[in-house]
PAPA-814020 format. One record per residue (C-alpha): residue in three letters; chain; x, y, z. Coordinates in pm, 1 decimal. Example, Ala and Ser with C-alpha at 12.3 -4.5 7.8 and 13.67 -1.06 7.14 Angstrom:
<volum><resn>ALA</resn><chain>A</chain><px>1230.0</px><py>-450.0</py><pz>780.0</pz></volum>
<volum><resn>SER</resn><chain>A</chain><px>1367.0</px><py>-106.0</py><pz>714.0</pz></volum>
END
This chain:
<volum><resn>UNK</resn><chain>A</chain><px>689.0</px><py>2597.5</py><pz>15524.7</pz></volum>
<volum><resn>UNK</resn><chain>A</chain><px>383.1</px><py>2669.3</py><pz>15729.5</pz></volum>
<volum><resn>UNK</resn><chain>A</chain><px>565.1</px><py>2604.6</py><pz>16056.7</pz></volum>
<volum><resn>UNK</resn><chain>A</chain><px>826.1</px><py>2868.5</py><pz>15987.0</pz></volum>
<volum><resn>UNK</resn><chain>A</chain><px>619.7</px><py>3135.8</py><pz>15819.6</pz></volum>
<volum><resn>UNK</resn><chain>A</chain><px>302.6</px><py>3301.8</py><pz>15951.9</pz></volum>
<volum><resn>UNK</resn><chain>A</chain><px>140.4</px><py>3567.0</py><pz>15723.9</pz></volum>
<volum><resn>UNK</resn><chain>A</chain><px>463.7</px><py>3592.0</py><pz>15525.8</pz></volum>
<volum><resn>UNK</resn><chain>A</chain><px>679.2</px><py>3651.7</py><pz>15838.5</pz></volum>
<volum><resn>UNK</resn><chain>A</chain><px>953.8</px><py>3406.5</py><pz>15939.2</pz></volum>
<volum><resn>UNK</resn><chain>A</chain><px>936.6</px><py>3343.9</py><pz>16314.3</pz></volum>
<volum><resn>UNK</resn><chain>A</chain><px>1218.3</px><py>3362.3</py><pz>16571.9</pz></volum>
<volum><resn>UNK</resn><chain>A</chain><px>1435.6</px><py>3567.3</py><pz>16336.7</pz></volum>
<volum><resn>UNK</resn><chain>A</chain><px>1481.3</px><py>3273.9</py><pz>16099.6</pz></volum>
<volum><resn>UNK</resn><chain>A</chain><px>1586.4</px><py>3354.2</py><pz>15748.6</pz></volum>
<volum><resn>UNK</resn><chain>A</chain><px>1502.5</px><py>3116.9</py><pz>15461.9</pz></volum>
<volum><resn>UNK</resn><chain>A</chain><px>1822.5</px><py>3049.6</py><pz>15279.2</pz></volum>
<volum><resn>UNK</resn><chain>A</chain><px>1676.6</px><py>2796.5</py><pz>15033.4</pz></volum>
<volum><resn>UNK</resn><chain>A</chain><px>1331.6</px><py>2656.1</py><pz>14955.0</pz></volum>
<volum><resn>UNK</resn><chain>A</chain><px>1254.0</px><py>2437.5</py><pz>14655.5</pz></volum>
<volum><resn>UNK</resn><chain>A</chain><px>964.6</px><py>2206.2</py><pz>14570.9</pz></volum>
<volum><resn>UNK</resn><chain>A</chain><px>1128.2</px><py>2055.0</py><pz>14270.5</pz></volum>
<volum><resn>UNK</resn><chain>A</chain><px>1485.6</px><py>1948.8</py><pz>14336.4</pz></volum>
<volum><resn>UNK</resn><chain>A</chain><px>1690.8</px><py>1808.9</py><pz>14051.5</pz></volum>
<volum><resn>UNK</resn><chain>A</chain><px>1874.8</px><py>1509.4</py><pz>14202.7</pz></volum>
<volum><resn>UNK</resn><chain>A</chain><px>2226.0</px><py>1468.4</py><pz>14076.6</pz></volum>
<volum><resn>UNK</resn><chain>A</chain><px>2343.0</px><py>1207.8</py><pz>14338.3</pz></volum>
<volum><resn>UNK</resn><chain>A</chain><px>2153.6</px><py>989.1</py><pz>14582.5</pz></volum>
<volum><resn>UNK</resn><chain>A</chain><px>1777.1</px><py>991.2</py><pz>14636.9</pz></volum>
<volum><resn>UNK</resn><chain>A</chain><px>1675.7</px><py>1317.9</py><pz>14810.5</pz></volum>
<volum><resn>UNK</resn><chain>A</chain><px>1319.4</px><py>1397.2</py><pz>14889.5</pz></volum>
<volum><resn>UNK</resn><chain>A</chain><px>1161.5</px><py>1640.4</py><pz>14640.9</pz></volum>
<volum><resn>UNK</resn><chain>A</chain><px>1125.2</px><py>1934.5</py><pz>14880.0</pz></volum>
<volum><resn>UNK</resn><chain>A</chain><px>1394.6</px><py>2113.1</py><pz>15076.0</pz></volum>
<volum><resn>UNK</resn><chain>A</chain><px>1386.4</px><py>2417.7</py><pz>15305.4</pz></volum>
<volum><resn>UNK</resn><chain>A</chain><px>1696.5</px><py>2554.7</py><pz>15480.2</pz></volum>
<volum><resn>UNK</resn><chain>A</chain><px>1646.7</px><py>2819.3</py><pz>15744.4</pz></volum>
<volum><resn>UNK</resn><chain>A</chain><px>1922.5</px><py>3011.5</py><pz>15918.9</pz></volum>
<volum><resn>UNK</resn><chain>A</chain><px>1880.3</px><py>3123.3</py><pz>16286.3</pz></volum>
<volum><resn>UNK</resn><chain>A</chain><px>2099.9</px><py>3343.2</py><pz>16496.9</pz></volum>
<volum><resn>UNK</resn><chain>A</chain><px>2211.2</px><py>3043.1</py><pz>16701.2</pz></volum>
<volum><resn>UNK</resn><chain>A</chain><px>2144.8</px><py>2674.6</py><pz>16781.0</pz></volum>
<volum><resn>UNK</resn><chain>A</chain><px>1964.4</px><py>2800.0</py><pz>17092.3</pz></volum>
<volum><resn>UNK</resn><chain>A</chain><px>1730.6</px><py>3022.4</py><pz>16890.8</pz></volum>
<volum><resn>UNK</resn><chain>A</chain><px>1660.6</px><py>2738.7</py><pz>16644.1</pz></volum>
<volum><resn>UNK</resn><chain>A</chain><px>1578.1</px><py>2510.3</py><pz>16940.6</pz></volum>
<volum><resn>UNK</resn><chain>A</chain><px>1343.9</px><py>2778.3</py><pz>17085.9</pz></volum>
<volum><resn>UNK</resn><chain>A</chain><px>1164.0</px><py>2786.9</py><pz>16751.8</pz></volum>
<volum><resn>UNK</resn><chain>A</chain><px>1134.8</px><py>2408.0</py><pz>16742.4</pz></volum>
<volum><resn>UNK</resn><chain>A</chain><px>998.2</px><py>2400.9</py><pz>17102.1</pz></volum>
<volum><resn>UNK</resn><chain>A</chain><px>769.2</px><py>2696.0</py><pz>17042.2</pz></volum>
<volum><resn>UNK</resn><chain>A</chain><px>390.3</px><py>2693.9</py><pz>17065.9</pz></volum>
<volum><resn>UNK</resn><chain>A</chain><px>370.9</px><py>2798.7</py><pz>16699.3</pz></volum>
<volum><resn>UNK</resn><chain>A</chain><px>570.3</px><py>2496.4</py><pz>16582.7</pz></volum>
<volum><resn>UNK</resn><chain>A</chain><px>406.7</px><py>2254.7</py><pz>16833.3</pz></volum>
<volum><resn>UNK</resn><chain>A</chain><px>67.8</px><py>2355.5</py><pz>16694.7</pz></volum>
<volum><resn>UNK</resn><chain>A</chain><px>155.2</px><py>2224.6</py><pz>16348.4</pz></volum>
<volum><resn>UNK</resn><chain>A</chain><px>423.1</px><py>1962.1</py><pz>16420.9</pz></volum>
<volum><resn>UNK</resn><chain>A</chain><px>179.9</px><py>1673.5</py><pz>16438.5</pz></volum>
<volum><resn>UNK</resn><chain>A</chain><px>21.6</px><py>1764.6</py><pz>16105.4</pz></volum>
<volum><resn>UNK</resn><chain>A</chain><px>369.0</px><py>1798.3</py><pz>15944.6</pz></volum>
<volum><resn>UNK</resn><chain>A</chain><px>496.0</px><py>1466.2</py><pz>16072.2</pz></volum>
<volum><resn>UNK</resn><chain>A</chain><px>175.1</px><py>1272.6</py><pz>16000.5</pz></volum>
<volum><resn>UNK</resn><chain>A</chain><px>143.7</px><py>1396.6</py><pz>15640.4</pz></volum>
<volum><resn>UNK</resn><chain>A</chain><px>503.9</px><py>1404.9</py><pz>15518.5</pz></volum>
<volum><resn>UNK</resn><chain>A</chain><px>818.7</px><py>1199.1</py><pz>15505.5</pz></volum>
<volum><resn>UNK</resn><chain>A</chain><px>1148.5</px><py>1353.8</py><pz>15584.1</pz></volum>
<volum><resn>UNK</resn><chain>A</chain><px>1359.1</px><py>1486.2</py><pz>15864.9</pz></volum>
<volum><resn>UNK</resn><chain>A</chain><px>1441.1</px><py>1804.8</py><pz>16044.8</pz></volum>
<volum><resn>UNK</resn><chain>A</chain><px>1782.2</px><py>1876.5</py><pz>16204.6</pz></volum>
<volum><resn>UNK</resn><chain>A</chain><px>1952.4</px><py>2164.9</py><pz>16378.3</pz></volum>
<volum><resn>UNK</resn><chain>A</chain><px>2314.9</px><py>2211.7</py><pz>16282.0</pz></volum>
<volum><resn>UNK</resn><chain>A</chain><px>2561.0</px><py>2455.3</py><pz>16441.6</pz></volum>
<volum><resn>UNK</resn><chain>A</chain><px>2707.6</px><py>2542.9</py><pz>16099.9</pz></volum>
<volum><resn>UNK</resn><chain>A</chain><px>3006.1</px><py>2725.0</py><pz>16246.4</pz></volum>
<volum><resn>UNK</resn><chain>A</chain><px>3264.2</px><py>2463.5</py><pz>16165.3</pz></volum>
<volum><resn>UNK</resn><chain>A</chain><px>3465.6</px><py>2482.2</py><pz>15846.9</pz></volum>
<volum><resn>UNK</resn><chain>A</chain><px>3563.3</px><py>2168.7</py><pz>15673.9</pz></volum>
<volum><resn>UNK</resn><chain>A</chain><px>3930.6</px><py>2119.4</py><pz>15627.8</pz></volum>
<volum><resn>UNK</resn><chain>A</chain><px>4051.1</px><py>2020.9</py><pz>15282.4</pz></volum>
END
């Protein structure tokens, strides 16, 4: 979480909704760590991703971990 939190402060107004280093898989094969961060909008999330703060640590994160990062709108509701 070092790319999102500096001195305990989440950047760009992001709010950590979930963070867990020891997931209990019940289906599929997820990676053992998950972090879900909510931003005000897709545009703000993209600004965080493109920020100097994230760019400074992105190379370290991608060279030392396996996983993925995605930005989702999250405003759609799934019809039943």
